[in-house]
BAFI-3210 file (N, C-alpha, C; in Angstrom, 3 decimals, decimal comma, padded with zeros to 6 digits):
// residues 31
n [1|2|3|4|5|6|7|8|9|10|11|12|13|14|15|16|17|18|19|20|21|22|23|24|25|26|27|28|29|30|31]
n.u [038,042|035,909|034,779|036,582|036,254|034,026|034,039|035,890|034,486|032,446|034,462|035,415|033,113|031,896|034,078|033,900|031,288|032,147|033,804|031,916|030,601|032,597|032,890|030,496|030,407|032,873|031,661|029,579|030,612|032,123|029,612]
n.v [083,998|082,671|084,519|084,242|081,871|081,731|083,748|082,527|080,303|081,576|082,459|080,546|079,063|081,422|080,682|078,214|078,637|080,201|078,831|077,010|078,234|078,933|076,430|076,140|078,080|076,942|074,785|075,409|076,786|074,963|073,500]
n.w [-082,801|-083,639|-085,608|-087,946|-088,802|-089,776|-091,711|-093,248|-094,086|-095,600|-097,866|-098,877|-099,925|-101,844|-103,418|-104,669|-106,001|-107,969|-108,892|-110,179|-111,744|-113,898|-114,787|-115,787|-117,761|-119,651|-120,548|-121,947|-123,752|-125,306|-126,276]
ca.u [038,066|034,615|034,429|037,562|035,713|032,958|034,503|036,796|033,604|032,065|035,174|035,158|031,586|032,480|035,170|033,198|030,228|033,115|034,219|030,980|030,233|033,751|032,853|029,497|030,949|033,532|030,783|028,843|031,798|032,579|028,651]
ca.v [082,692|082,185|085,316|084,318|080,782|082,312|084,803|081,079|079,667|082,520|083,105|079,219|079,014|081,941|080,158|077,097|079,119|080,674|077,293|075,914|079,130|078,662|075,162|075,812|078,674|076,250|073,661|076,219|077,129|073,672|073,214]
ca.w [-083,888|-084,336|-086,682|-088,669|-089,097|-090,523|-092,814|-094,077|-094,554|-096,659|-098,920|-099,745|-100,531|-102,741|-104,522|-104,914|-106,691|-108,966|-109,627|-110,916|-112,945|-114,496|-115,398|-116,676|-119,003|-120,378|-121,055|-122,819|-125,219|-125,781|-127,213]
c.u [037,374|034,533|035,367|037,032|035,033|032,922|035,355|036,029|032,833|033,192|035,256|034,157|031,441|033,201|034,522|032,212|031,178|033,230|033,072|030,755|031,334|033,413|031,502|029,665|031,473|032,649|029,960|029,510|032,056|031,268|028,794]
c.v [082,792|083,052|084,682|082,594|081,122|082,831|083,288|080,811|080,316|082,624|081,240|078,678|079,994|081,574|078,969|077,483|079,789|079,724|076,853|077,052|079,135|077,790|075,312|076,601|077,993|075,181|074,351|076,265|076,091|073,308|074,433]
c.w [-084,670|-085,659|-087,815|-089,363|-089,917|-091,785|-093,635|-094,808|-095,740|-098,024|-099,766|-100,357|-101,873|-104,196|-105,224|-105,863|-107,963|-109,934|-110,628|-111,985|-114,114|-115,647|-116,567|-117,956|-119,676|-120,974|-122,368|-124,174|-125,988|-126,977|-128,051]
res [x|x|x|x|x|x|x|x|x|x|x|x|x|x|x|x|x|x|x|x|x|x|x|x|x|x|x|x|x|x|x]
***
């Protein structure tokens, strides 16, 4: 179960990073 928690944390972190990059791309396109 501990391994599953670590994997879930890693996946969530990557999703957050992807969302941040997407927002930056959108902001760049607007400007």
